[in-house]
C-alpha positions as CSV (number, residue, x, y, z in Angstrom):
1,M,9.5,19.5,-12.9
2,M,9.5,18.3,-9.4
3,P,7.3,20.4,-7.0
4,P,9.3,22.4,-4.4
5,L,10.3,20.4,-1.3
6,P,7.9,22.2,1.0
7,V,5.0,21.4,-1.3
8,R,6.0,17.8,-1.5
9,A,6.4,17.6,2.3
10,L,3.0,19.2,2.7
11,A,1.4,16.7,0.3
12,A,3.0,13.8,2.1
13,A,1.8,15.1,5.5
14,I,-1.7,15.5,4.2
15,L,-1.7,11.9,2.8
16,L,-0.3,10.4,6.0
17,W,-2.8,12.3,8.0
18,S,-5.7,11.0,5.9
19,L,-4.5,7.5,6.4
20,D,-3.9,7.8,10.1
21,A,-0.1,7.3,10.1
22,S,-0.1,5.4,13.3
23,A,-2.2,2.7,11.8
24,E,-0.4,2.2,8.4
25,P,0.2,-1.5,7.7
26,W,3.9,-0.8,7.0
27,N,4.3,0.7,10.5
28,G,6.8,-1.6,12.1
29,T,6.4,-4.2,9.3
30,E,8.1,-4.7,5.9
31,P,7.4,-7.5,3.5
32,G,10.3,-9.8,3.1
33,T,11.8,-8.8,6.5
34,T,9.2,-8.7,9.3
35,T,8.4,-12.1,10.9
36,L,5.0,-13.4,12.0
37,Q,6.0,-13.2,15.6
38,Q,6.9,-9.5,15.3
39,V,3.4,-8.8,13.9
40,L,1.8,-10.6,16.7
41,L,3.8,-8.7,19.3
42,S,2.9,-5.4,17.6
43,F,-0.8,-5.9,16.9
44,G,-1.9,-8.7,19.2
45,P,-4.0,-11.8,18.4
46,P,-5.9,-11.6,15.0
47,T,-9.6,-11.7,14.5
48,R,-9.2,-14.7,12.2
49,Q,-6.3,-16.9,11.1
50,V,-6.2,-19.3,8.2
51,H,-3.7,-21.5,6.4
52,E,-4.2,-21.4,2.6
53,D,-2.0,-22.2,-0.4
54,G,1.2,-22.4,1.6
55,A,0.5,-19.1,3.4
56,V,-0.6,-18.1,6.8
57,V,-3.1,-15.2,6.7
58,L,-3.8,-13.1,9.8
59,T,-6.9,-10.9,9.5
60,Y,-7.6,-8.0,11.9
61,Q,-11.1,-6.6,11.7
62,R,-13.5,-4.5,13.9
63,K,-11.9,-3.6,17.2
64,A,-8.8,-5.7,16.4
65,A,-8.1,-3.6,13.2
66,P,-5.2,-1.2,13.7
67,G,-6.4,2.4,14.2
68,G,-7.3,4.1,10.9
69,T,-8.2,0.9,9.1
70,R,-11.4,-1.1,8.6
71,S,-9.5,-4.4,8.2
72,T,-5.9,-5.5,7.7
73,R,-4.6,-8.8,6.4
74,F,-1.0,-10.0,6.8
75,H,0.2,-12.8,4.5
76,F,3.1,-14.9,5.6
77,D,5.2,-17.7,4.1
78,A,4.0,-20.8,6.0
79,R,7.4,-22.4,6.1
80,Q,9.6,-19.5,7.0
81,G,7.1,-17.3,8.8
82,V,8.2,-14.1,6.9
83,L,5.7,-11.4,5.9
84,R,5.0,-11.5,2.1
85,R,2.1,-9.1,1.7
86,V,-0.1,-6.7,3.6
87,E,-3.6,-5.7,2.5
88,V,-5.4,-2.8,4.2
89,V,-8.7,-1.1,3.9
90,P,-8.3,2.4,5.3
91,T,-11.1,4.2,7.1
92,K,-10.0,7.5,5.4
93,P,-8.7,6.6,2.0
94,P,-6.3,9.0,0.3
95,T,-7.3,11.0,-2.7
96,L,-5.8,10.4,-6.1
97,A,-4.1,13.8,-6.0
98,G,-2.5,12.8,-2.7
99,L,-1.2,9.5,-4.1
100,V,0.3,11.3,-7.1
101,A,1.9,14.0,-4.9
102,L,3.5,11.5,-2.6
103,Y,4.4,8.6,-4.9
104,G,4.3,9.9,-8.4
105,P,2.1,10.2,-11.6
106,A,1.4,7.6,-14.2
107,C,4.5,6.3,-15.9
108,G,5.2,8.3,-19.0
109,A,3.2,11.3,-17.8
110,A,6.2,12.9,-16.2
111,K,9.9,12.0,-15.8
112,T,11.0,11.4,-12.3
113,S,14.3,12.7,-11.2
114,E,16.7,10.6,-9.1
115,G,15.5,10.3,-5.6
116,G,12.1,11.6,-6.5
117,P,8.7,9.9,-6.5
118,D,8.0,6.8,-8.5
119,C,5.4,6.4,-11.2
120,H,2.5,4.0,-11.4
121,E,1.3,1.6,-14.0
122,E,-2.4,1.2,-14.4
123,E,-4.1,-2.2,-14.8
124,A,-7.7,-3.3,-15.2
125,A,-9.4,-5.2,-12.4
126,P,-12.7,-7.0,-12.2
127,A,-16.0,-5.1,-11.8
128,R,-14.7,-2.0,-13.6
129,Q,-12.0,-1.4,-11.0
130,R,-8.4,-0.4,-11.6
131,W,-5.0,-1.1,-10.1
132,W,-2.3,1.5,-9.6
133,H,1.0,-0.4,-9.3
134,Y,4.0,1.4,-7.8
135,R,6.2,-1.6,-8.5
136,A,9.5,-0.2,-7.3
137,R,7.9,0.4,-3.9
138,G,5.8,-2.8,-3.7
139,L,2.7,-0.7,-3.4
140,S,-0.6,-1.4,-5.3
141,V,-3.7,0.7,-4.9
142,L,-7.1,-0.7,-5.9
143,L,-9.6,1.9,-7.2
144,D,-13.3,1.3,-7.5
145,K,-15.3,2.3,-10.6
146,Q,-15.8,5.8,-9.2
147,R,-12.0,6.1,-9.1
148,R,-11.9,6.1,-5.3
149,V,-9.3,4.3,-3.3
150,K,-10.7,1.0,-2.1
151,S,-7.7,-0.8,-0.6
152,M,-3.9,-0.8,-0.6
153,R,-1.5,-3.7,-0.8
154,Y,2.1,-3.8,0.2
155,S,4.5,-6.5,-1.0
156,E,8.2,-6.9,-1.6
157,P,9.2,-4.2,-4.1
158,L,10.7,-5.0,-7.5
159,A,14.1,-3.8,-8.6
160,S,13.8,-0.3,-10.0
161,A,16.0,1.4,-12.7
162,S,16.1,4.6,-10.7
163,P,16.8,4.5,-7.0
164,T,14.0,5.5,-4.7
165,P,14.1,6.5,-1.0
166,A,14.0,3.4,1.1
167,R,10.9,3.4,3.2
168,G,12.8,1.7,6.0
169,A,15.1,4.6,6.3
170,T,12.2,6.8,7.4
171,A,10.9,6.1,10.9
172,S,7.1,6.1,11.4
173,A,4.8,5.9,14.3
174,G,4.2,2.4,15.4
175,S,1.0,0.8,16.6
176,E,1.8,2.0,20.1
177,G,2.6,5.5,19.1
178,T,6.4,4.8,19.4
179,T,8.8,5.3,16.5
180,V,9.5,2.0,14.8
181,P,11.6,1.6,11.7
182,A,9.7,-0.1,8.9
183,A,12.3,-2.9,8.8
184,A,11.9,-3.5,12.5
185,A,14.0,-6.1,14.2
186,A,12.6,-8.3,16.9
187,L,13.9,-6.0,19.6
188,D,12.5,-2.9,17.8
189,V,8.9,-4.0,17.9
190,P,6.7,-2.7,20.8
191,R,6.6,-5.5,23.2
192,A,3.2,-7.2,23.9
193,A,4.7,-10.1,25.8
194,P,7.7,-10.9,27.9
195,A,10.7,-12.4,26.2
196,T,9.6,-15.8,27.3
197,G,6.3,-15.0,25.7
198,T,3.9,-17.1,27.7
199,L,0.4,-15.8,27.9
200,P,-3.0,-17.3,28.0
201,P,-4.2,-18.6,24.6
202,D,-7.2,-17.6,22.7
203,T,-9.2,-20.7,23.8
204,D,-12.3,-19.6,21.9
205,S,-10.5,-20.0,18.6
206,A,-11.3,-23.3,17.1
207,S,-7.8,-23.7,15.7
208,G,-5.4,-22.0,13.5
209,L,-7.4,-23.0,10.5
210,A,-10.7,-22.0,11.9
211,T,-12.2,-18.6,11.4
212,A,-13.7,-18.0,14.8
213,A,-13.8,-14.4,15.9
214,V,-11.8,-13.2,18.8
215,D,-14.3,-12.7,21.7
216,P,-13.7,-9.4,23.5
217,G,-15.1,-10.8,26.6
218,G,-12.7,-13.7,26.8
219,A,-9.6,-14.1,28.9
220,S,-8.1,-10.9,27.7
221,A,-6.4,-7.7,28.3
222,P,-8.4,-5.7,30.8
223,E,-11.7,-4.2,29.6
224,G,-11.4,-0.6,28.9
225,F,-8.0,-0.9,27.3
226,E,-9.4,-2.4,24.1
227,D,-10.4,1.0,22.8
228,L,-7.1,2.7,23.5
229,L,-5.6,4.6,20.5
230,D,-3.9,2.2,18.2
231,A,-4.3,-0.7,20.7
232,P,-5.4,-4.1,19.4
233,A,-8.7,-5.7,20.5
234,A,-8.8,-6.9,24.0
235,A,-7.5,-10.3,24.0
236,P,-4.5,-12.3,25.4
237,A,-1.2,-11.8,23.7
238,P,0.0,-14.7,21.6
239,R,2.3,-17.5,22.7
240,P,5.9,-17.3,21.6
241,A,7.1,-18.5,18.3
242,G,8.3,-22.1,18.1
243,P,11.6,-23.1,16.7
244,S,10.6,-21.9,13.3
245,G,9.6,-18.5,14.6
246,A,6.2,-18.8,12.8
247,I,3.6,-20.1,15.3
248,V,0.3,-18.4,15.3
249,E,-1.7,-18.8,18.4
250,G,-3.8,-22.0,18.1
251,W,-2.0,-22.9,14.8
252,Q,0.6,-25.6,15.3
253,G,2.5,-25.2,12.0
254,P,1.9,-25.7,8.3
255,E,0.2,-28.7,6.9
256,G,2.6,-31.7,6.6
257,E,3.8,-32.2,3.0
258,A,3.9,-35.9,3.5
259,A,0.9,-37.9,2.3
260,D,0.2,-38.8,5.9
261,P,-1.0,-35.6,7.7
262,W,0.0,-37.2,11.0
263,H,3.6,-37.7,9.9
264,E,6.1,-35.4,11.6
265,T,9.7,-35.0,10.8
266,A,12.3,-34.5,13.5
267,Q,12.5,-30.8,12.6
268,E,8.8,-30.4,13.1
269,R,8.9,-31.8,16.6
270,Q,9.2,-29.1,19.3
271,Q,11.9,-29.7,21.9
272,D,10.3,-27.3,24.4
273,V,6.7,-28.5,24.6
274,L,5.6,-26.8,27.8
275,A,4.9,-23.1,28.4
276,V,4.2,-21.7,31.8
277,G,2.6,-18.3,32.5
278,G,-0.3,-16.5,34.0
279,I,-1.6,-13.2,35.4
280,Y,-1.7,-11.5,38.7
281,F,-4.7,-9.3,39.5
282,Q,-4.9,-7.0,42.6
283,R,-7.7,-4.7,43.6
284,A,-8.0,-2.2,46.4
285,E,-11.5,-0.8,46.8
286,L,-13.4,1.3,49.2
287,T,-17.2,1.4,49.3
288,G,-19.3,3.9,51.2
289,L,-22.5,2.6,52.7
290,R,-25.3,4.6,54.3
291,S,-27.3,2.9,57.0
292,Q,-29.4,4.3,59.9
293,G,-28.4,7.9,59.2
294,K,-24.6,7.4,59.2
295,T,-22.0,6.4,56.6
296,T,-19.6,3.5,57.0
297,Y,-16.7,2.6,54.8
298,Q,-16.0,-1.0,53.7
299,P,-12.5,-1.7,52.3
300,V,-11.7,-4.8,50.3
301,L,-8.3,-6.0,49.1
302,P,-9.0,-9.0,46.8
303,A,-6.2,-10.6,44.8
304,L,-6.1,-13.5,42.5
305,A,-3.4,-15.3,40.5
306,D,-4.1,-17.4,37.4
307,I,-1.3,-19.8,36.6
308,Y,-1.4,-21.9,33.5
309,L,0.5,-24.8,31.9
310,D,0.3,-25.0,28.1
311,A,1.7,-28.2,26.6
312,T,2.1,-28.8,22.8
313,P,3.8,-32.2,22.4
314,S,2.7,-32.3,18.7
315,K,1.4,-29.9,16.1
316,H,-1.9,-31.9,16.3
317,V,-2.3,-32.1,20.1
318,R,-2.4,-29.4,22.7
319,G,-3.3,-29.4,26.4
320,F,-4.0,-26.5,28.6
321,M,-4.6,-26.1,32.4
322,M,-5.2,-22.9,34.3
323,G,-5.7,-22.8,38.1
324,R,-6.9,-19.7,40.0
325,L,-6.0,-18.8,43.6
326,A,-8.0,-16.0,45.2
327,Y,-7.5,-14.3,48.5
328,D,-8.8,-11.3,50.4
329,P,-7.1,-10.6,53.8
330,L,-9.9,-8.3,54.7
331,S,-12.8,-10.7,54.0
332,T,-14.7,-11.9,57.1
333,E,-16.5,-14.6,55.0
334,A,-13.6,-16.6,53.6
335,N,-11.5,-18.8,55.8
336,G,-8.4,-18.3,53.7
337,P,-7.2,-18.6,50.1
338,A,-9.6,-20.2,47.7
339,A,-8.5,-22.3,44.8
340,V,-10.6,-23.0,41.7
341,L,-10.0,-24.7,38.3
342,G,-10.4,-22.0,35.6
343,Q,-9.7,-24.1,32.5
344,M,-8.5,-27.6,31.7
345,W,-8.8,-28.8,28.2
346,L,-7.3,-31.0,25.4
347,K,-7.3,-29.9,21.8
348,F,-6.5,-32.1,18.8
349,D,-7.5,-32.3,15.1
350,V,-8.6,-35.1,12.8
351,A,-6.7,-34.9,9.5
352,Q,-6.7,-31.1,10.0
353,R,-10.4,-31.0,9.0
354,L,-12.1,-31.5,12.3
355,F,-10.9,-29.8,15.5
356,V,-11.9,-31.2,18.9
357,T,-11.6,-29.4,22.2
358,A,-12.6,-31.3,25.3
359,G,-12.7,-30.1,28.9
360,R,-13.3,-26.9,30.9
361,Q,-12.7,-24.1,28.4
362,E,-13.2,-20.4,28.4
363,I,-15.9,-19.2,26.0
364,R,-17.6,-15.8,25.6
365,W,-20.4,-15.1,23.2
366,G,-22.0,-11.8,22.2
367,S,-20.8,-8.5,20.7
368,S,-22.3,-6.0,23.2
369,Q,-20.2,-4.5,25.9
370,I,-22.5,-4.9,28.8
371,W,-25.5,-7.1,27.9
372,N,-25.0,-10.4,26.2
373,P,-28.3,-12.3,26.1
374,T,-26.8,-14.8,23.5
375,D,-24.1,-15.8,25.9
376,F,-26.1,-18.9,26.8
377,L,-23.4,-21.0,28.4
378,Q,-22.3,-18.4,31.0
379,A,-24.0,-16.5,33.8
380,P,-24.0,-12.7,33.2
381,N,-20.9,-10.9,34.3
382,P,-21.8,-9.3,37.6
383,D,-19.3,-6.5,37.2
384,P,-18.8,-5.9,33.4
385,L,-17.0,-2.5,34.0
386,N,-14.3,-4.3,35.9
387,I,-11.0,-4.6,33.9
388,F,-11.0,-8.3,34.4
389,D,-13.7,-10.8,33.8
390,L,-13.7,-13.2,36.9
391,R,-15.9,-15.9,35.3
392,T,-14.2,-19.2,34.7
393,G,-14.6,-21.8,32.0
394,V,-17.4,-24.1,30.9
395,D,-17.2,-28.0,30.9
396,M,-17.9,-29.0,27.4
397,V,-16.8,-30.9,24.3
398,R,-16.6,-28.8,21.1
399,L,-16.3,-30.1,17.6
400,T,-15.4,-27.4,15.0
401,V,-15.4,-27.7,11.2
402,P,-13.9,-24.6,9.4
403,W,-15.1,-23.6,5.9
404,E,-12.3,-21.4,4.8
405,A,-13.7,-20.6,1.4
406,M,-16.7,-19.0,3.1
407,A,-14.7,-17.5,6.0
408,A,-17.0,-19.5,8.3
409,N,-17.0,-22.4,10.8
410,L,-19.5,-24.7,12.4
411,S,-19.2,-25.9,16.0
412,L,-21.1,-28.7,17.7
413,L,-21.2,-28.6,21.5
414,G,-21.8,-31.0,24.3
415,T,-22.0,-29.6,27.9
416,A,-22.1,-30.9,31.4
417,N,-23.1,-28.8,34.3
418,V,-22.9,-29.9,38.0
419,E,-25.6,-28.1,40.0
420,D,-26.9,-28.3,43.6
421,V,-30.4,-29.8,43.8
422,S,-30.5,-29.7,47.6
423,E,-28.1,-29.4,50.5
424,D,-27.2,-33.1,50.2
425,L,-27.8,-33.8,46.5
426,R,-26.0,-32.8,43.4
427,R,-26.7,-33.8,39.8
428,V,-25.1,-33.4,36.4
429,R,-27.3,-31.6,33.8
430,Y,-26.3,-32.4,30.2
431,G,-26.8,-30.2,27.2
432,G,-25.7,-29.5,23.7
433,G,-25.7,-26.9,21.1
434,V,-24.7,-25.7,17.6
435,R,-23.1,-22.5,16.6
436,A,-22.3,-21.1,13.1
437,E,-20.1,-18.1,12.5
438,M,-19.4,-16.3,9.2
439,A,-17.6,-13.2,8.2
440,V,-19.7,-11.0,5.9
441,G,-18.2,-8.0,4.3
442,T,-17.0,-5.7,7.1
443,G,-18.9,-7.6,9.8
444,E,-19.7,-11.0,11.2
445,I,-22.8,-13.1,11.9
446,A,-23.2,-15.9,14.4
447,A,-26.2,-18.1,14.9
448,T,-26.6,-20.3,18.0
449,A,-29.0,-22.9,19.4
450,V,-28.5,-24.4,22.8
451,F,-30.4,-27.4,24.3
452,D,-30.1,-28.1,28.0
453,Q,-31.7,-30.9,30.1
454,S,-34.7,-29.6,32.0
455,R,-34.7,-26.3,30.1
456,R,-36.4,-25.1,27.0
457,P,-34.3,-24.6,23.8
458,R,-32.6,-21.2,23.4
459,Y,-31.8,-19.6,20.1
460,G,-29.6,-16.6,19.4
461,L,-28.4,-14.4,16.6
462,D,-25.4,-12.0,16.9
463,A,-24.3,-9.6,14.2
464,T,-21.7,-6.8,13.8
465,M,-21.0,-4.5,10.9
466,A,-18.7,-1.5,10.3
467,L,-19.8,1.4,8.2
468,G,-17.4,4.2,7.9
469,L,-16.7,5.6,11.4
470,L,-19.5,3.6,12.9
471,D,-19.4,0.1,14.3
472,F,-22.9,-1.5,14.8
473,N,-23.7,-4.6,16.7
474,A,-26.9,-6.4,17.7
475,E,-27.8,-9.5,19.7
476,V,-31.2,-11.3,19.7
477,A,-32.0,-14.2,22.0
478,W,-35.3,-16.2,21.8
479,V,-35.8,-18.0,25.1
480,G,-38.6,-19.8,27.0
481,D,-37.2,-19.5,30.5
482,G,-34.8,-17.5,32.6
483,N,-31.4,-18.1,34.1
484,T,-32.9,-17.7,37.6
485,R,-36.3,-18.3,39.1
486,L,-39.0,-16.0,38.0
487,W,-41.4,-14.5,40.6
488,A,-44.8,-12.8,40.7
489,R,-46.7,-10.8,43.3
490,D,-49.5,-12.6,45.2
491,G,-50.9,-9.9,47.5
492,D,-48.1,-9.0,49.9
493,S,-46.2,-12.1,49.2
494,F,-44.2,-13.5,46.2
495,V,-44.8,-16.8,44.3
496,E,-42.6,-18.5,41.8
497,R,-44.0,-18.4,38.2
498,T,-43.3,-20.0,34.9
499,L,-42.9,-18.1,31.6
500,E,-45.8,-18.2,29.2
501,G,-44.6,-18.5,25.7
502,R,-41.2,-17.3,24.4
503,K,-39.6,-13.9,24.8
504,L,-37.2,-12.0,22.7
505,L,-34.2,-10.4,24.5
506,V,-32.5,-7.7,22.4
507,S,-29.3,-5.7,22.9
508,A,-27.8,-3.4,20.3
509,G,-25.2,-0.7,20.2
510,V,-23.2,1.6,18.0
511,S,-19.7,3.1,18.4
512,A,-18.1,6.0,16.6
513,T,-14.4,6.7,16.5
514,F,-12.8,10.1,16.0
515,N,-9.1,10.9,15.7
516,F,-8.0,14.4,16.6
517,A,-4.9,16.5,17.4
518,E,-2.8,13.7,15.9
519,L,-2.3,12.1,19.3
520,Y,-5.8,11.4,20.5
521,R,-8.8,9.2,19.7
522,A,-12.3,9.4,21.1
523,V,-14.7,6.5,21.0
524,I,-18.3,7.2,21.7
525,R,-20.6,4.3,22.4
526,V,-24.3,4.0,22.9
527,E,-25.9,0.7,23.9
528,G,-29.4,-0.5,24.9
529,F,-31.0,-3.6,26.2
530,H,-34.6,-4.8,26.2
531,N,-35.2,-7.6,28.8
532,P,-38.8,-8.9,28.9
533,L,-37.9,-11.2,31.7
534,G,-37.2,-8.3,34.0
535,Y,-39.3,-6.5,36.6
536,D,-41.0,-3.1,36.6
537,D,-41.8,-3.2,40.4
538,R,-39.1,-2.1,42.9
539,A,-40.8,-4.3,45.6
540,F,-39.1,-7.3,43.9
541,L,-35.6,-6.0,44.7
542,P,-35.3,-6.9,48.4
543,W,-37.1,-10.2,47.8
544,L,-34.9,-11.3,44.9
545,S,-31.8,-10.3,46.9
546,S,-32.8,-12.4,49.8
547,Q,-33.5,-15.4,47.5
548,G,-30.3,-15.1,45.6
549,D,-32.1,-14.4,42.3
550,F,-31.1,-10.8,41.9
551,R,-28.9,-10.2,38.8
552,P,-27.4,-6.7,38.5
553,L,-28.1,-5.1,35.1
554,F,-30.6,-7.9,34.2
555,H,-33.2,-7.0,36.8
556,G,-35.2,-4.3,34.9
557,R,-36.8,-4.4,31.5
558,Y,-35.1,-1.4,29.7
559,Y,-31.5,-0.4,30.0
560,A,-29.2,2.1,28.3
561,L,-25.5,2.9,28.3
562,G,-23.5,5.9,27.2
563,Q,-19.8,5.9,27.2
564,V,-17.0,8.2,26.1
565,N,-13.4,6.9,25.9
566,I,-10.6,9.3,25.2
567,G,-7.2,7.8,24.6
568,R,-3.7,9.2,23.9
569,R,-1.3,7.4,21.7
570,G,1.8,6.1,23.4
571,V,3.3,3.1,25.0
572,S,1.8,4.2,28.3
573,Q,-1.7,3.7,26.8
574,L,-3.4,6.6,28.7
575,S,-7.2,6.7,28.5
576,L,-10.0,8.3,30.3
577,I,-13.4,6.5,30.2
578,F,-16.7,8.0,31.4
579,T,-19.6,5.6,31.5
580,T,-23.3,6.0,32.6
581,I,-25.7,3.0,32.8
582,A,-29.4,3.6,33.3
583,N,-32.3,1.4,34.3
584,V,-34.6,3.5,32.2
585,Q,-38.0,2.4,33.5
586,D,-36.8,2.5,37.1
587,A,-35.0,5.9,36.8
588,S,-31.9,4.5,38.4
589,Y,-28.4,5.4,37.3
590,L,-24.8,4.5,37.8
591,S,-21.9,6.7,36.6
592,R,-18.3,5.7,36.5
593,L,-15.1,7.6,35.7
594,A,-12.0,5.5,35.1
595,F,-8.4,6.3,34.2
596,N,-6.3,3.5,32.6
597,S,-2.7,3.4,31.8
598,S,0.4,1.2,31.5
599,P,2.6,3.3,33.8
600,F,5.8,1.4,33.1
601,D,5.5,1.7,29.3
602,I,5.0,-2.0,28.8
603,R,1.7,-3.6,27.8
604,D,2.0,-6.4,30.4
605,I,1.1,-4.1,33.2
606,F,-2.2,-2.3,33.4
607,V,-3.4,0.1,36.1
608,Q,-6.9,1.4,36.5
609,T,-8.2,3.9,39.0
610,F,-12.0,4.6,39.1
611,V,-14.8,6.1,41.1
612,E,-18.5,5.3,40.6
613,V,-21.6,6.8,42.0
614,P,-25.2,5.4,42.0
615,Y,-28.0,7.9,41.9
616,G,-31.7,8.1,41.3
617,E,-34.7,7.5,43.6
618,R,-34.1,5.6,46.8
619,G,-35.1,2.0,46.5
620,S,-34.4,1.8,42.8
621,E,-32.0,-0.8,41.3
622,F,-28.8,1.1,41.9
623,R,-29.9,2.6,45.2
624,F,-31.4,-0.1,47.3
625,E,-30.2,-1.9,50.4
626,S,-29.6,-5.6,49.7
627,I,-31.0,-8.1,52.1
628,P,-28.8,-11.2,53.0
629,A,-30.2,-14.7,52.7
630,D,-29.7,-15.1,56.5
631,P,-32.5,-13.0,58.1
632,T,-30.5,-12.6,61.3
633,A,-27.6,-10.9,59.5
634,P,-27.7,-7.1,59.2
635,G,-28.3,-5.5,55.8
636,S,-25.3,-4.2,53.8
637,G,-26.5,-0.6,53.7
638,L,-27.3,1.8,50.9
639,G,-24.5,2.2,48.5
640,V,-23.2,5.8,48.2
641,F,-20.0,5.4,46.2
642,R,-17.3,2.9,45.2
643,A,-13.7,3.8,44.4
644,G,-10.6,1.8,43.9
645,V,-7.5,1.0,42.0
646,S,-6.7,-2.3,40.1
647,L,-3.4,-3.7,39.0
648,Y,-3.3,-6.3,36.2
649,V,0.1,-8.0,35.5
650,R,0.8,-10.6,32.8
651,I,3.4,-13.1,34.1
């Protein structure tokens, strides 16, 4: 006998709650109907993308995983770009009783009435595991040897003798918290890009066949939005689909079926080979400065526009150029708008086995939020709490060889850095490196070695892992020198010093995610950094500032961060973020309260308002008056507060 309707409804509600309904892999997707482009628009760029056995596989892990899941894999037909299968590992697996209540018992155990739940067939799996197949629904559940749900797989359902309720007839919460039918059409999917779809590419991805991780610090959605409820990892939205509707960012189509991999048919050639887009970023900030017993207020109104051209004349060749124009009408130092080259690179493959990227390209290494000692090719971000990373690309040649069977890739790097030796002399400093990345279980490991002219070799190891509600990360850098000059005290003066031996720089963090009240999610993060190249004497602060060698958040030896991010599900992406950073040894602190949203209910426009306050002892890192390099110029004053609003618009 079927259970009463209220009981069935209650069981269904309990199961959906346990899976976090807003993150179910069938939300807005349906095998056999949903296209690859719709998935990209809903969930953003994947952590990893591979082409195997005639299928394109998008993997979302770690922060990129939809809320309520540890990892999600979408399998598409490579030729048609249609979803064939979804595999998900939920963070809160349902119980067997919940599965039976919602979908039905074992076949033969009970008769199902018309319109009622289906029944499942049980099948043995390796390692003493079992499959439960609800074939009429296209649902398969993998149980471990303790009979606990390990993963769930959704595919095109088989014809059933008795009709079952169509899943597409019931609306469910989409990845943005909106109601999206399971069989979503292109216009039904929450939009992550304008109709023209041109947004900056994931340039740190080696190629569509490589398994490079998406770097959260790259050219991306504003920082702070990456932890919003049900939002994908912070990264640029994908480029639009090509004529076939099945282009993955960085992947230029399936492998050619002809014997010659360079052969292209007329159908494979794209008519529209050029995409144009960019971003507009506007800030309005007010800083309070205390000097000589009175407080002054310093406003700034900086704006920048990144405009890019993305050309793909062939599935084997791609060129990208991004220019930046910056302007602050309130600046007394700049003479007018300033232009800089952000990126300019050419990417091609050799027999789809070796992928080459040459030119100025954006690259971010490291898994920590604030301190990335393994990001050897970039200077530290001076304002990591800003919603936009202002650093530009690195001039280099990168050769990447993916190893799909091991979910890994190997990259060889050659770099060139133009630096000022004196006022009238500049030189090119050459370098190189090697980086290996591999997905291991629920985490990733990356090992790096960088060799620069006139510098000692630097080695790094970066690891992440997810365990239940917790996400762990750690970075270790073994270096023999610093990014800036190192100084020592000599009586009342300062002298330049060299580093004796090698030092180990370590940053590590852990995040915990909690869903509550069905609409909210809280992410709590703790992070720490040990910097043996730092200073424990405040007397160095004014000197380093005057010499241009002061690096915020890298000056001291011990740092800590605590952050609470509370987000509300919805297309407006509301979140409240409270962050405190401490120079532990110096007893100096900086607290920041930020409110983020997409006020127009589209993810192409982000707004952040914030206020931050430094406190601690006077003369400590966050409460000292910086001294300009020009001794005749007045000091800036002691910082009291900083407040502002930022607008980020994808064009």
